[in-house]
Residue, then its C-alpha position, 0 to 999 in steps of 0.5 A: m661746147d659740143e655739137k649736141s649741146k649747140l643743136l639742143i640750144c638752137l632747137g630750144a631757141a627756135t621753139a621760143a622764137n616760134c621760128i618753124p623754118c629754124f626748128e625744121h633746119y636744126f631738127g634735121k641737123a639734130k637727127a642727122g647728128g644722132l640726137k634722140n627724139v626724147e632729147i629734142q623733146e626735153a629741149v622743146d619742153l624747157a624752151s616752152q616753159v621759159k616762154k610761158g613764164a615770160h608771157l605770164a610775167i608780162k601779163n603780171c606787169i601789165n595787170g600791175l600797171m593797170g591796177e589789177a589784183k590778178e597775178y598769175d603763178l609763174p611755171c618755174d617760180n621757186q617761191v623765193s624770187k619772182s623771176c620767170c625762171g627761178 
């Protein structure tokens, strides 16, 4: 795997984990490695979408366990499956 891909994955993982020190560390490495802000933002946006989907999926599970009818639409549900990331 190339270094750019590794850094983008690390930035996405740091975003999903809410780890500010990790994000700052890999952001510095990414900028030093020539990554553009638009590339970094795309990784952050994708990680945020996955995180939001996971959060809504657990809320749906909890609602189901409690007998609640409310179900949240998942952000990347492809209408074929009920997974948070299609």
